[in-house]
C-alpha positions as CSV (number, residue, x, y, z in Angstrom):
1,X,-18.3,38.6,-80.5
2,X,-16.0,36.1,-82.1
3,X,-15.4,32.7,-80.5
4,X,-13.3,29.7,-81.4
5,X,-15.0,26.3,-80.8
6,X,-13.4,22.9,-81.0
7,X,-16.0,20.4,-82.3
8,X,-15.4,16.6,-82.5
9,X,-15.1,15.3,-86.0
10,X,-18.3,13.3,-85.9
11,X,-20.3,16.3,-84.7
12,X,-18.7,18.5,-87.3
13,X,-19.6,16.1,-90.1
14,X,-23.2,15.9,-88.8
15,X,-23.4,19.7,-88.6
16,X,-22.1,19.9,-92.2
17,X,-24.8,17.5,-93.4
18,X,-27.6,19.4,-91.5
19,X,-26.3,22.8,-92.6
20,X,-26.4,21.7,-96.2
21,X,-29.8,20.1,-95.8
22,X,-31.2,23.3,-94.1
23,X,-29.4,25.7,-96.4
24,X,-27.8,27.5,-93.5
25,X,-24.4,27.7,-91.8
26,X,-22.9,25.5,-89.1
27,X,-22.5,28.7,-87.1
28,X,-26.3,29.4,-87.4
29,X,-27.1,25.9,-86.2
30,X,-24.8,26.2,-83.2
31,X,-26.4,29.5,-82.3
32,X,-29.8,27.9,-82.5
33,X,-28.6,25.1,-80.3
34,X,-27.3,27.5,-77.7
35,X,-30.6,29.4,-77.7
36,X,-32.5,26.1,-77.2
37,X,-30.2,25.2,-74.2
38,X,-30.8,28.6,-72.6
39,X,-34.6,28.4,-73.2
40,X,-34.6,24.9,-71.6
41,X,-32.8,26.0,-68.5
42,X,-35.0,29.1,-68.2
43,X,-38.1,26.8,-68.5
44,X,-36.8,24.5,-65.8
45,X,-36.2,27.5,-63.5
46,X,-39.8,28.7,-64.1
47,X,-41.3,25.2,-63.4
48,X,-39.2,24.9,-60.2
49,X,-40.2,28.3,-59.0
50,X,-43.9,27.5,-59.7
51,X,-43.6,24.2,-57.8
52,X,-41.9,26.0,-54.9
53,X,-44.8,28.6,-54.9
54,X,-47.5,25.9,-54.8
55,X,-45.7,23.9,-52.1
56,X,-45.3,26.9,-49.9
57,X,-48.6,28.6,-50.5
58,X,-50.8,25.5,-50.7
59,X,-49.0,23.3,-48.1
60,X,-52.1,23.0,-45.9
61,X,-54.3,22.0,-48.9
62,X,-51.8,19.5,-50.1
63,X,-51.6,18.0,-46.6
64,X,-55.5,17.7,-46.5
65,X,-55.5,16.0,-50.0
66,X,-52.8,13.6,-48.9
67,X,-54.9,12.6,-45.8
68,X,-58.1,12.2,-47.8
């Protein structure tokens, strides 16, 4: 899928420099960045779900620990 993206000049310049340094394209760098954002959000959801599970299933234990 093709997409047009407006990038501020400073960011475009920095992407150019990094793309040259890494021997890749700016497009590849932006795709890597998008993947990292998606992974970070997925990880946050997993951590939140794990915390919710512990809080709901171990509420009594946590209360006892709090009172100890």
